[in-house]
N, C-alpha and C positions, 0 to 999 in steps of 0.2 A: 797517166794512169795509174801506172806498175809502181814506178818510184815513190808517187806521193804514198801508196797506199806501205811498202816499205816502210817508209817511215813511221808510219800512223803505228807499225806492230811492231818497230821499237819501241815508241811511246808509251804504247800498252803496257808493254812488257816492263819499262822503267817503271811505272804504275805500278802494276799489278803484280810484277815480281815474277810470277808462275802461271800461266793457265793453260789448259789443254788444247788441244786442233779444235775441238771441238766448241769451245766457247770461244776463243779466238774467230773461227768463222763465223757465229754469231754479231759478235762485237764489229767485223768489220764487212760484215756484212758480204762472204764470200764462200766457195763449196771448203770440204776441210782438205782435196787433193791442192786446191789453191795454197794455203798454208802451208802446206808442210813443201813444196815448189820455192815459196817466196822462203822458210826458214834457210833452205838448200840453198838460195841464193844470197842469202846473207850472209853466210858459214863460207861461202868460196869468195865472197870479198871480203873476206877478213873477220866478219861482227863475230865474235863468240859468244854465240850463240847454240846452243844445244837440247835434244828434248831428253829426258828421263821419261822408263816406261816401268811399268806396274802402280801398283795401288800408292795413290801421294805422289805420282810423277806429272811431267809436262812439259813445258817449252818454257825456257828458261834462257835469261843471257847469266853470262859470270857475274857473280857477287864484285860490284864497285864498278860495272862498268855503265859510263854514261853517253849518249851520243850527244851530237851538238846540235842545236835547231835548225840542222838547212836544208829539212823539206819546210819552212814556212816560205807561204807565199807573199808574195805583196800587199795583198788587202790582207790576209791573217796576221802579217807584221804591221800593220798599221792599225788594226779592231785594238792587238793587244796594248798597244800604247794609248787609244782612245778610251779604253776601256779604265784607264787609272782617272778616280778624283780625287785629286789633293786634300779638297776640305772634309770629306769628310773620312780618306784614311785616315788625318789627321786626329778627331775625333774620336776614331774608334782604337788608336794608339800605335795606328802603322803605318804614319806615316814616315819613319826612315824605313820600313822595311819593304815599302812599296817600292823608294824610291831605289832602294838596295836590285830589288826584285827585277827593275825594268834596265839598272843597269846591265845585270848579267846576262837579259834577252839581249839588250843592245851590243853584249862583246858578243856573246854565241849566234847572232844574226849572220849571214852570206854577207859580204863586205858590201854588198851592189844596193844590200837591203835600209843599211844603216843611215845612208843622208833620207828616205823617206822616212822614215821614225823619227827623225831629229827633229824633220818640217814640219810635221804632225804636232808635235810639242809646241813647236815656235806657232803655230799656226791658228791650234783650235785649242780654246777651254771652255769646260761644261760647269756653269754657275746654276745649281739645281732648286736656290732662293728664289721668292719674287722680285721685284721690285720694290722699294720700300719697306724690307720684311727683312727684319734683322733674326741671324740664326741664334737658336734658344740654348742660351748655355746648358751643358750637361757633362756638366762632370762626372759624372758614373757611370756614361757608357763603358768606358773601355773595363769597366768591372762585369758591367755585366756580357757585354761580348766574350769575355772569359769563360763565362760561366755556362755560356751556348757553347764554345769551342771544346770549354772542358767537359759537359756535361756534368755539372758540378752547381748546388743548390744557390741561391744568393739570399742573404738576408734585407729584404728594403724598408725604409720608409716611404711612402706615397702617398702625395697631397690629394686632396677627393674630396669636391666639396666645399673646400675650406676647414678641410681636417686630418689629421695624418695619422695615416694606418700603419700598421706592422703585415707584413706578408714575407714569406716563406715561398719562391718562387723556383722553379726547373726552368730559365732560359731555353727555348724553343728555336727562336729564330731573331733579326735583326730586319727593322724595315727602315728606308730612307725615303720618305713621301713627300713632295713635296717643300723640301726642307726641313720637312721635322721628322725624326729620327720616332720609333715603335720598337718595343720590346715585346714579342709574343712569349707568355709562359705558361706553363703547367700550374695553377696556381687551387692546391686542396682537391686537386683529377679534377679540374677543368680548365680548359685553354681560354684563357683571356688577352687581351691587351692592353698597354699601360705607353702613354705618352712618357717618354724619356726624361724631357726637361722636367716633369711632378716627381720623380725620385730626389726623395732628398737626401735619404743617405743610403748606401749600398755596402753591403760586411758579404764579401768572399766566405763560402764556407766550404769544409772536408768531407759535406754528405754528398754525395753520387748521385744519380738519377738515371734513370734507365729511357731514354728517347725512345718514343715508339717507331716500330720502323718504318709505319707507312704513313706516319704525319709529314702532309704537302706543305710549306711553308706558304706557297706562288700559292696554292689553292685555297689551303685558306683566306689567306687574308682578299685575294677575289668573292670568294662567300663572304665575309664577314663585311666589309668595303660595300659591298651588293646590299648585305642584312640592314646595315647600319643604317645607308642612305634611304631604302622605305621605309625605314621608319621614324625620319623624321620629319617632323610635323611641317607640312607646306601652306602659302596662299598663294590664291590667281589676285593678280592686281590689273588694273588697265591704266596705263599710262599713256602722257603725250610728251612728247617731245620735242624741244626746240629745234628744227632744221640742224645738220651738222653735227650735233653734237650727242647721236645714239652712241657713238664707238664708245664714249664716258663712261656709260653706265657699267662697265667692265668694272671701270676703277671701285666703284660704290657697292655693288651688288655680288659682284665676282665673275670669273669669267663663263664658269658652267652657267650661270642664270645667262649671265648677256648672250651666250651662244644660243639657247633656247628659248630665245624671246621671239615672240610670231608679232608679226607684224597683220595690223588688221585694215583693211580696205574702208572700214569706215568713213566717210566725209569729215576733217575736221573745218570748225571754224576759223581758224587759226592756219588754217594750211600743213600744220606739225603731221608728223607721224605716231599714231599710235599703235602701242606694244600692250603686247599679251603680257605679264611673267607670271612667271612659278618660282616663288622665293621661301627658302629656308627659313628659320627662325622668325615666325609673325612679331613677335615685340620686336626684334630689334629690324626688323624692315620702316618703320618710318623715317627713323635716323638716317640709316642706310641711301632712302629715296631723297630726304633735305638733302642729305649733302650736294643733292646738284642742282641747289637753289631753285631760282628761275626760270632753269634750263626743262624744269620736269615738272608737270602738275599728277597730281594722283586723282583719276575719276572716278573711278570704283574698286574696290567695296568704297560704300559712304563710312564704315567707320572707318578704313585705313585714312581716305581725305579727312574726317576729322580728326584722327591721332597725330599725323603731318602737321594739321593747321595747326592745332594746338600746341604741340612743343614748338613750332614757327611761333606764337605768339609768345610764348615762354621766354626764349629767346632775347623774340623783344625786348620786353618786360627789363628783364633782367638789366640788356644794354640801356637803355631808358632811366633805372633806377641808379646806376651807376656814372653815368653823364654828369 
């Protein structure tokens, strides 16, 4: 435990340059006395670490000193390499940067951990997009991401409801959800979410903005997505599905709706399973359900059943007229 703590102490000082004993104690969850003992142990081991007294003082390393990552455990080393997503990194304009960083980490690793990290790269790949879903073009993602890093405003032209509008954004964060990129930004004093694939132009400006110190990107995303899902119009539909075809539902109505489907105990004259579905976007639901063809029948509501039949008749009439 102490060896791991000593490495953590070194890494914290490398990243933060100078901290008081009290600050280090809080960071590492130990007592100040333990911090002083650890500093003395590192100094005796030849690490150029020292303490400065008085205002502005603290514990620090000699300028330019860097330690090798000899404190990495095997699971930590594997996690470092598993966290790399080559596709998203490339879209952010960081593909070569990530490759270089992984190479440096690999070089700094203890020799016995290197084969494990290399095997991980060879045997695991994370693909964040779903089947039959092509990645959306995001030519302006790198510009927006740079605005996030540099806290500089970006002037964008954004497509909304078939029209293009101009916005001056203060980019606060980038989110990748189910293979789709979003930018969270301040727009005229309000935090909003924009789909990056709908950005038709993006020009970086020299105008800096103050990022709110208390802005929590992860917390904002959870709250905003929950609010969005709560506002969606939903419809409840009762269907029966040909035995052996229930698993195919997800391909037509989505994974979430398929997972939340409720199986009913009502007897069915065909012996088919009956399900209660809760579907978003009622206007799109008839076409989605019709996609299963004769393997699914809508029982209620009657308006939904009639709409599915109407679409089916229109399709059949179109094919008859062209024959």
